[in-house]
C-alpha positions in Angstrom: 70.2 20.3 265.1 73.5 21.9 264.1 72.1 25.4 264.7 71.0 24.3 268.2 74.6 23.0 268.8 76.2 26.3 267.7 73.9 28.2 270.0 74.7 25.8 272.8 78.4 26.5 272.2 77.9 30.1 272.3 76.1 30.1 275.6 78.7 27.7 277.1 81.5 29.9 275.8 79.8 33.0 277.4 79.5 31.4 280.7 83.0 29.9 280.6 84.4 33.2 279.5 82.9 34.8 282.7 84.7 32.1 284.7 87.9 32.6 282.7 87.9 36.2 283.8 87.9 35.1 287.3 90.6 32.4 286.8 92.9 34.9 284.8 92.5 37.7 287.5 92.9 35.6 290.5 95.4 32.8 290.0 98.4 35.1 289.2 97.7 36.9 292.4 97.6 33.7 294.5 93.9 33.9 295.1 91.3 31.2 295.4 89.1 30.9 292.2 86.2 29.8 294.5 86.3 32.3 297.4 85.4 35.1 297.8 82.4 35.1 295.5 82.3 37.5 292.6 82.0 41.0 293.9 82.3 44.6 293.0 86.1 45.6 293.1 85.2 49.0 294.3 82.6 48.6 297.1 83.1 45.0 297.8 79.4 44.1 297.5 78.8 40.5 296.5 77.1 40.2 293.1 73.7 38.5 292.8 72.8 36.0 290.1 71.0 38.9 288.3 74.3 40.6 288.0 76.3 37.7 286.8 74.7 37.0 283.3 77.5 37.1 280.8 77.4 40.3 278.6 73.6 41.0 279.3 74.2 42.1 283.0 76.8 44.6 281.7 74.4 46.0 279.1 71.4 46.2 281.5 73.3 47.8 284.2 75.0 50.3 281.6 78.5 49.2 282.6 78.1 50.2 286.3 77.9 48.5 289.6 74.3 48.3 290.8 75.4 49.3 294.4 78.0 52.1 294.0 77.5 53.0 290.5 81.2 52.8 289.9 82.1 51.9 286.1 82.8 48.4 285.5 85.7 47.5 283.1 84.4 46.6 279.5 87.2 43.8 279.6 84.7 41.5 281.4 81.9 41.3 278.8 84.5 41.5 276.1 86.2 38.4 277.0 82.9 36.8 277.7 81.7 37.6 274.1 85.2 36.7 272.6 85.1 33.2 274.2 81.5 32.7 273.1 82.3 33.6 269.5 85.6 31.5 269.4 83.7 28.5 270.8 80.8 29.0 268.1 83.2 29.2 265.2 85.4 26.3 266.2 83.2 23.6 264.7 83.0 25.6 261.3 86.9 25.5 261.3 87.7 22.1 262.6 84.5 20.1 262.0 82.4 18.1 264.6 85.4 15.9 265.4 87.7 14.9 268.3 89.8 17.9 267.2 87.0 20.1 268.4 87.9 19.1 271.9 91.4 20.1 271.3 90.2 23.5 270.0 87.9 24.3 272.9 90.6 23.5 275.5 93.4 25.3 273.6 91.1 28.5 273.2 90.2 28.3 276.8 93.9 28.4 277.7 94.6 31.4 275.3 91.7 33.4 276.7 92.8 32.9 280.4 96.4 33.8 279.8 95.4 36.9 278.0 93.3 38.0 280.8 96.2 37.2 283.4 99.0 38.8 281.2 96.9 42.0 280.6 96.0 42.4 284.3 99.2 41.2 286.0 101.9 40.8 283.4 102.2 37.2 284.4 101.3 33.9 282.9 101.0 31.5 285.9 102.8 28.1 285.7 99.7 26.5 287.4 97.5 27.4 284.4 100.1 26.3 281.9 100.7 23.0 283.6 97.0 22.3 284.0 96.2 22.9 280.3 99.4 21.2 279.2 98.3 17.9 280.9 94.8 18.2 279.2 96.3 19.0 275.8 98.9 16.2 275.9 96.0 13.7 276.6 93.9 15.2 273.8 96.8 15.1 271.4 97.3 11.4 272.2 93.8 10.8 271.3 93.9 13.1 268.3 97.5 13.4 267.2 99.0 15.5 264.5 100.5 13.9 261.3 103.1 13.0 261.9 102.6 12.5 265.6 106.0 13.7 266.5 105.4 17.0 265.0 103.9 18.2 268.4 107.3 17.4 270.1 109.2 19.3 267.3 106.8 22.3 267.6 107.1 22.4 271.3 110.8 22.0 271.4 111.4 24.6 268.6 109.0 27.3 270.3 110.4 26.7 273.7 114.1 26.8 272.7 113.7 29.7 270.4 112.0 31.9 273.0 114.5 30.8 275.6 117.4 32.0 273.3 115.6 35.2 272.7 115.2 35.7 276.5 118.9 35.1 277.1 120.0 37.4 274.1 117.6 40.1 275.2 118.6 39.7 278.9 115.1 39.2 280.2 113.2 40.9 277.4 111.2 37.8 277.1 109.3 36.5 280.2 109.4 33.0 281.5 105.7 32.7 281.0 106.0 33.5 277.2 108.7 30.9 276.9 106.6 28.1 278.4 103.4 29.3 276.7 105.2 29.0 273.4 106.2 25.5 274.2 102.5 24.6 274.9 101.4 26.4 271.7 104.1 24.4 269.7 102.8 21.2 271.1 99.3 21.7 269.9 100.1 23.3 266.5 103.2 21.6 265.4 106.3 23.0 263.8 104.6 24.7 260.8 102.0 26.4 263.0 104.7 27.4 265.6 106.6 29.3 262.9 103.4 31.0 261.7 102.5 31.9 265.3 105.8 33.5 266.0 105.6 35.5 262.8 102.1 36.7 263.3 102.3 37.5 267.0 105.7 39.5 266.3 104.0 41.4 263.5 100.9 42.1 265.4 102.9 43.2 268.5 105.2 45.5 266.5 102.2 47.2 264.9 100.5 47.7 268.2 103.7 49.0 269.9 104.4 51.5 267.1 100.8 52.6 267.3 100.7 52.9 271.0 104.0 55.0 271.1 102.7 57.3 268.1 99.4 57.8 270.0 101.3 58.5 273.1 99.4 55.6 274.9 102.7 54.1 276.0 106.3 55.1 276.7 109.1 53.2 274.8 110.6 51.7 277.9 107.3 50.5 279.4 106.8 46.7 279.0 104.1 45.5 277.0 102.7 42.0 277.7 103.3 39.6 274.8 101.0 36.9 275.9 97.9 38.5 274.2 99.7 38.8 270.9 100.9 35.1 271.1 97.2 34.1 271.8 96.0 36.1 268.6 98.8 34.7 266.6 98.1 31.1 267.8 94.4 31.3 267.1 95.0 32.7 263.6 97.6 30.0 263.0 95.4 27.2 264.4 92.4 28.1 262.2 94.2 29.3 259.1 97.7 28.1 258.9 97.2 25.8 256.0 95.5 28.5 254.0 98.2 31.0 255.0 101.1 28.8 254.0 99.4 27.9 250.7 99.0 31.6 250.0 102.6 32.4 250.9 103.9 29.6 248.7 101.9 30.5 245.7 102.6 34.3 246.0 106.4 33.8 246.4 106.6 30.9 243.8 104.7 33.1 241.3 106.8 36.1 242.2 110.0 33.9 241.7 108.8 32.9 238.3 108.1 36.4 237.3 111.5 37.6 238.7 113.2 34.9 236.7 111.4 35.8 233.5 112.2 39.5 233.8 
């Protein structure tokens, strides 16, 4: 039975991942997520149901449009597969509990804003507000302990990123600031701190690697939303283990330092 549920979540995640691609690409551009129907961005041909199977259609068509043979971006199947995998592992991380609903909604938000930020460098307020309402309701049903930890996390994340934006004179986007507030509400204070650390570290490594490989210029802006999403996912699933490791390592290091 449990295997069936995991397979079900994988399939649902793949289908929703396809939809999240549409949402992430269209909302930031002010387009409807319903019309026009999914189509090839090169020739404009409307896609049939045979071309809309998550991941499989991309593989069967060898990554090309069936009509004009133009290459299709691998980002589409990548996000479909990523959403499917995240949905599948969620019960393993949080259990078959009310927290699973929080996890699935939270992961859905992070996938959508990643698609949007990578494509348009924007994290739309409409998306953030929609998911904030859902997450507030779910956190009311399944609150953190203590319950006010959500408020502390949201306030800390929002204010810190707002301060960074002011100090850097626009170096931090408004969408990142609001997203950090939503992330903080879901994760609480401890998870927010870990998210900021992880996303900053991963972003710095990526930025340095991109410059070294001459994939990006130093002055070119890099969307920070995807790094926040990765940091938030790691923090959501592993923050207790990471903090325990951190405390153990540094307490042990402190004891050794005091004995030396």
